C-alpha positions in Angstrom: 128.2 124.5 90.8 129.0 121.6 88.5 131.3 123.6 86.3 133.1 126.0 88.6 133.8 125.3 92.2 136.1 126.6 95.0 139.5 128.1 94.5 142.1 126.3 96.6 144.7 128.2 94.6 148.5 128.4 94.4 150.0 131.5 96.1 150.1 133.7 93.1 146.6 132.8 92.0 145.1 133.9 95.3 147.1 137.1 95.3 145.6 137.9 91.9 142.0 137.3 92.9 142.5 138.9 96.4 143.8 142.0 94.7 140.7 142.0 92.5 138.5 142.1 95.5 140.5 144.9 97.2 140.6 147.0 94.0 136.8 146.8 93.4 136.6 150.6 93.2 139.0 150.8 90.2 137.6 151.4 86.7 137.2 148.3 84.6 140.1 149.0 82.4 142.5 150.5 84.9 144.7 147.6 86.1 146.1 144.3 84.9 146.8 141.5 87.2 150.5 140.7 88.1 151.7 137.3 89.2 154.3 138.3 91.7 152.5 138.5 95.0 153.2 136.6 98.2 150.0 135.1 99.4 149.4 133.6 102.9 146.7 131.3 104.1 145.2 134.4 105.8 144.9 136.0 102.3 143.1 133.0 101.0 140.6 133.0 103.8 140.0 136.7 103.4 139.2 136.2 99.7 136.7 133.5 100.5 135.1 135.6 103.2 134.7 138.6 101.0 133.2 136.7 98.1 130.8 135.0 100.6 129.8 138.5 101.9 129.1 139.6 98.4 126.8 136.7 97.7 125.0 137.0 101.0 124.3 140.7 100.5 122.9 140.2 97.0 121.1 136.8 97.1 118.5 135.7 99.8 119.5 132.8 101.9 117.4 130.1 103.5 117.8 130.6 107.3 115.8 127.7 108.7 118.3 125.8 110.9 116.7 122.4 110.1 117.4 122.9 106.4 120.9 124.4 106.8 122.1 121.9 109.4 120.9 119.0 107.3 123.0 120.3 104.3 125.9 120.9 106.6 125.6 117.3 107.8 125.8 115.9 104.2 128.9 118.1 103.5 130.5 117.0 106.8 130.0 113.3 105.7 131.9 114.0 102.5 134.7 116.0 104.3 135.5 112.9 106.4 136.4 111.1 103.1 138.6 114.0 101.8 142.2 114.7 102.5 142.7 117.3 105.2 141.8 120.8 104.1 143.2 124.0 105.5 139.8 125.6 106.0 136.7 125.2 108.0 133.9 124.5 105.5 130.9 126.9 105.8 127.6 125.8 104.2 124.8 128.1 103.1 121.5 127.4 101.2 120.5 130.0 98.5 116.8 130.6 98.0 116.7 130.1 94.3 115.2 127.5 92.0 118.3 126.9 89.9 119.6 123.3 90.0 123.0 124.4 91.2 125.6 124.3 93.9 129.1 125.7 94.2 132.0 125.9 96.6 134.0 129.2 96.8 137.5 129.9 98.1 138.4 128.8 101.6 135.5 126.3 101.7 132.3 128.5 101.4 129.7 126.1 100.0 126.4 127.4 98.6 123.5 125.1 97.7 120.6 126.3 95.7 117.2 125.3 97.0 116.3 124.1 93.5 118.9 121.5 93.6 117.4 119.9 96.7 113.8 120.1 95.4 114.6 118.4 92.1 116.3 115.3 93.6 114.6 112.3 95.1 117.1 111.1 97.7 120.1 112.2 99.7 122.7 110.2 97.7 121.9 112.3 94.6 122.5 115.6 96.5 125.6 114.1 98.1 126.9 113.1 94.6 126.7 116.7 93.3 128.4 118.0 96.4 131.1 115.4 96.2 131.8 116.5 92.6 132.0 120.1 93.8 134.4 119.3 96.6 136.6 117.4 94.2 136.9 120.5 92.0 138.0 122.3 95.2 140.6 119.7 96.4 142.1 119.4 92.9 142.3 123.3 92.5 140.9 123.2 89.0 140.0 126.9 88.9 143.5 127.8 90.1 145.0 125.8 87.2 142.8 127.5 84.7 143.8 131.0 86.0 147.4 130.1 85.9 147.2 129.7 82.1 146.1 133.3 81.8 148.9 135.8 81.2 147.2 139.1 81.9 143.6 139.8 82.9 141.8 142.8 84.3 141.4 142.3 88.0 137.8 143.4 88.1 136.9 141.3 85.2 138.3 138.2 86.9 136.4 138.9 90.1 133.2 139.6 88.0 133.7 136.4 86.0 134.1 134.3 89.2 131.1 135.8 91.0 128.9 135.5 87.9 129.9 131.9 87.1 129.5 130.7 90.6 125.9 131.8 90.6 125.0 131.5 86.9 121.9 132.7 85.0 120.4 136.2 85.4 121.3 136.4 89.1 124.9 135.7 88.3 124.9 138.2 85.5 123.9 140.8 88.1 127.0 140.1 90.1 129.4 140.6 87.1 131.9 143.4 87.5 134.2 144.6 84.7 133.8 144.8 80.9 136.1 141.8 80.2 134.1 139.3 82.4 132.5 137.5 79.6 135.7 136.7 77.8 137.4 135.8 81.1 134.5 133.4 81.8 135.3 131.6 78.6 138.9 131.1 79.6 137.9 129.8 83.0 135.7 126.9 81.7 136.7 123.5 82.8 138.4 121.2 80.4 137.2 117.6 79.6 140.0 116.3 81.9 138.9 118.6 84.7 135.4 117.3 84.6 136.4 113.7 84.4 138.8 114.1 87.3 136.1 115.7 89.4 133.7 112.9 88.6 136.2 110.2 89.4 137.5 111.8 92.6 134.0 112.9 93.7 132.8 109.4 93.3 135.6 108.2 95.6 134.5 110.9 98.2 130.9 109.7 97.9 131.8 106.1 98.5 134.2 107.0 101.3 131.4 108.9 103.0 129.2 105.7 102.9 126.9 106.7 100.1 126.1 104.4 97.1 128.5 105.2 94.2 125.5 105.4 91.9 124.4 108.6 93.6 126.6 110.8 91.4 125.5 109.1 88.2 121.8 109.3 89.2 122.1 113.0 89.9 123.4 113.6 86.4 120.7 111.4 84.9 118.1 113.6 86.8 119.8 116.8 85.5 119.8 115.4 81.9 116.1 114.6 82.2 115.4 118.2 83.5 117.2 119.5 80.5 115.1 117.4 78.1 111.9 118.6 79.9 112.8 122.2 79.1 114.5 123.2 82.2 116.7 125.7 80.5 115.8 128.4 83.0 116.8 126.3 85.9 119.5 123.9 84.7 122.8 125.7 84.1 124.0 125.9 80.5 127.3 124.1 81.3 125.5 120.8 81.7 125.1 120.7 77.9 128.7 121.8 77.1 132.2 120.5 77.2 131.9 117.6 77.8 128.2 117.0 77.4 126.2 115.5 80.2 125.5 112.3 78.2 129.2 111.8 77.8 129.8 112.3 81.5 127.2 109.7 82.4 128.9 107.2 80.1 132.2 108.0 81.8 130.6 107.4 85.2 129.2 104.1 83.9 132.8 103.0 83.0 133.9 104.0 86.5 131.2 102.1 88.2 132.0 99.0 86.1 135.5 99.0 87.4 134.6 99.5 91.1 134.2 96.6 93.5 130.5 95.9 94.0 129.5 97.0 97.5 126.4 96.2 99.5 124.6 99.2 100.9 121.7 99.4 103.3 118.5 100.8 101.9 118.8 104.6 102.0 117.0 106.4 104.8 115.7 109.5 103.2 113.6 110.7 106.1 115.6 113.8 106.8 115.9 114.6 103.1 112.1 114.4 102.7 111.5 116.6 105.7 113.9 119.2 104.3 112.2 119.1 100.9 108.8 119.6 102.6 110.0 122.7 104.4 111.6 124.2 101.3 108.6 123.5 99.0 106.0 124.7 101.6 107.8 127.8 102.8 109.9 129.0 99.8 108.1 128.1 96.6 104.8 129.6 95.1 102.1 128.4 97.7 99.5 127.5 95.1 102.0 125.1 93.3 103.2 123.8 96.7 99.6 123.0 97.7 99.0 121.2 94.4 102.2 119.1 94.9 101.2 118.1 98.5 97.6 117.2 97.3 98.7 114.6 94.8 96.9 111.2 94.9 98.6 108.1 96.3 101.1 110.1 98.4 104.1 108.1 99.6 104.5 110.5 102.6 101.0 111.4 103.7 102.0 112.9 107.1 104.6 115.2 105.5 102.2 116.1 102.7 99.5 117.0 105.3 102.0 119.3 107.0 103.0 120.8 103.7 99.4 121.6 102.9 99.0 123.3 106.3 102.0 125.6 105.6 101.0 126.4 102.1 97.4 127.2 103.1 98.6 129.5 105.8 100.6 131.4 103.2 97.5 131.7 101.2 95.6 133.1 104.2 93.2 130.1 104.2 93.5 129.8 108.0 90.5 127.6 108.6 91.6 125.0 106.1 95.2 125.3 107.4 94.1 124.6 110.9 92.4 121.4 109.9 95.5 120.2 108.1 97.7 121.0 111.1 95.4 119.1 113.4 95.5 116.2 111.1 99.3 116.4 110.9 99.5 116.3 114.7 97.5 113.1 114.8 99.5 111.6 111.9 103.0 112.6 112.8 102.8 112.9 116.6 106.5 111.8 117.1 107.9 114.3 114.7 109.2 117.5 116.3 108.8 119.4 113.0 105.0 118.9 113.1 104.8 120.4 116.6 107.1 123.3 115.5 105.1 124.2 112.4 101.7 123.8 114.2 103.1 126.0 117.0 104.1 128.7 114.4 100.6 128.6 113.0 99.0 128.9 116.4 101.4 131.8 117.2 100.4 133.6 113.9 96.8 133.0 114.7 97.1 134.5 118.2 96.4 131.3 120.1 99.4 131.9 122.4 98.5 129.2 125.0 98.4 126.5 122.3 101.5 128.0 120.6 103.5 127.8 123.9 102.5 124.2 124.4 103.4 123.1 120.9 106.7 125.0 120.7 107.8 123.8 124.1 107.1 120.2 122.9 109.1 120.8 119.7 112.0 122.3 121.6 112.1 119.3 124.0 111.9 116.8 121.2 114.6 118.6 119.2 116.9 120.8 121.3 118.6 122.1 118.1 115.5 123.4 116.5 116.3 127.1 116.7 113.1 128.1 114.8 111.0 126.7 117.6 113.2 128.6 120.1 112.8 131.8 118.1 109.0 131.7 118.4 109.3 130.7 122.1 111.6 133.7 122.6 109.1 136.0 121.0 106.3 134.5 123.1 108.3 134.9 126.3 109.0 138.5 125.4 105.3 139.3 124.7 104.3 137.8 128.0 106.9 139.9 129.9 109.4 137.1 130.7 112.3 139.2 129.5 115.2 137.3 131.1 114.0 134.0 129.6 113.5 135.6 126.2 117.0 137.1 126.3 118.5 133.8 127.0 116.8 132.2 124.1 117.6 135.0 121.7 121.3 135.0 122.7 121.4 131.2 122.1 119.8 131.6 118.6 122.2 134.4 117.6 125.3 132.4 118.6 124.2 129.9 115.9 122.8 132.3 113.2 124.3 135.8 113.9 123.3 137.3 110.6 119.6 136.8 110.6 117.8 140.3 110.4 114.5 138.9 111.6 116.0 137.5 114.8 117.8 140.8 115.5 114.6 142.8 114.8 112.5 140.8 117.3 115.2 140.7 119.9 115.6 144.5 119.6 111.8 144.9 119.9 111.7 142.8 123.0 114.6 144.7 124.6 112.8 148.0 123.9 109.7 146.7 125.7 112.0 145.9 128.6 113.5 149.4 128.5 117.0 148.0 127.8 117.6 150.8 125.3 121.2 150.4 124.3 121.0 146.7 123.3 117.6 147.3 121.8 118.9 149.9 119.3 122.1 147.8 118.8 120.1 144.8 117.6 117.7 147.0 115.5 120.9 148.4 113.8 122.1 144.9 113.1 118.7 144.0 111.7 118.8 147.0 109.3 122.4 146.2 108.4 121.7 142.7 107.4 118.5 143.8 105.6 120.5 146.5 103.7 118.4 149.3 105.0 120.9 152.2 105.3 118.5 154.8 106.7 117.3 152.6 109.5 120.8 151.4 110.2 122.0 155.0 110.7 119.0 155.9 112.9 119.5 152.9 115.3 123.3 153.2 115.3 123.0 156.8 116.4 120.4 155.9 119.1 122.6 153.1 120.4 125.6 155.5 120.6 123.5 157.9 122.7 122.6 155.1 125.2 126.1 153.6 125.4 127.4 153.9 129.0 130.3 151.5 129.4 133.5 150.4 127.6 131.7 147.1 126.7 129.0 149.1 125.0 131.7 151.1 123.1 133.3 147.9 122.0 130.0 146.5 120.7 129.5 149.7 118.6 133.0 149.3 117.2 132.2 145.7 116.2 129.0 147.0 114.5 130.9 149.5 112.6 133.4 146.9 111.4 130.6 144.7 110.0 129.0 147.7 108.4 132.3 148.7 106.6 132.7 145.2 105.4 129.2 144.9 103.9 128.4 148.4 102.7 130.6 148.2 99.6 128.4 145.4 98.2 125.0 147.1 98.8 123.0 148.0 95.8 
């Protein structure tokens, strides 16, 4: 997020926070952090992974590969302009309307869907992410923690988790009675923010985006604040230094930069992602109203958006008319075929669904959502080997999606492949945080295990369970 990003800490800082994670069962007043640990790169990666697991178990993520891969692509562009980092950057999209993003330890980037929906072009999104990555590369959080002398470990962990997310959701992640006071000590200084703006702008330009993208994103955030966006715009945007002051600082940076000529921005992918987010993940009535505005600049995407929103409102006849129109209007866009195929599948028109989904998967071989519905269709028609191939391919890319595991397990059960069927049903329950169903299917899988390979798969399942269970509500 724009006030607190990842922790590429010094050795003692990461030992402190890692200890906070490992001591999560201690009482809030039981232990004070010490600054005398030896910390390896492995420790740092472990800390980032544990915090990412905490977030993933408590906050819903957007799993649509088109959305997630698009965001990964923007981050990858920026990484090319950064100095080499010792971590592989992981990108996730949080299903939440806050205008926010943050980068955690070891390169775990989380982008709120509200941030994407409230911008108008890719360079604005890239500007915010460049700012966040600058906080990471300059280790601003680590420097703030180094100024603390003693702090309760749980409070530090709680402060970090709460401040990364912000708002009521962030408050729900807070651990430890001192977290509020620790949060105050962790706030960035004026110099930290100015440095992140300056370096972030360099990353933005180095990635080929207009330098104005960062400034324009802050202007948009300022406007949202004026329009009463207090529930969605983080409070730090009106604090030290104020957003108006930061815009003025960016103006001074821009005035000193060499003027560069940029090609007109191609926001086609950005607009497709916005359409998917708004149609599938916001209140359907409001989405329908948005896609029905007069003088639309993107009539084909708006038609598609109306079809998705109407489907969610159970207005299937109206939705079908919109999807038919979208196919006529956007006949070269694989996304239109995919969404029309999903609608046909939900309606029970499997012949039409198969045709549309096959077209979508041919037009975009990376569209795992199209493959997911094809896998289900193949399974329902008894083509179990083909269905298995598709499900395996999907899970290699998105291994933590409970819905994919559920339908894979269901198909395997129909094929009488009982060990893998219960194994995938157990993973589905695990990622959906359903303890009772997890135990049931794990026990069933254990009964059907018949080889050393099966035993190893059960051990892997138990490892994932032990990692995640401590964060379950």
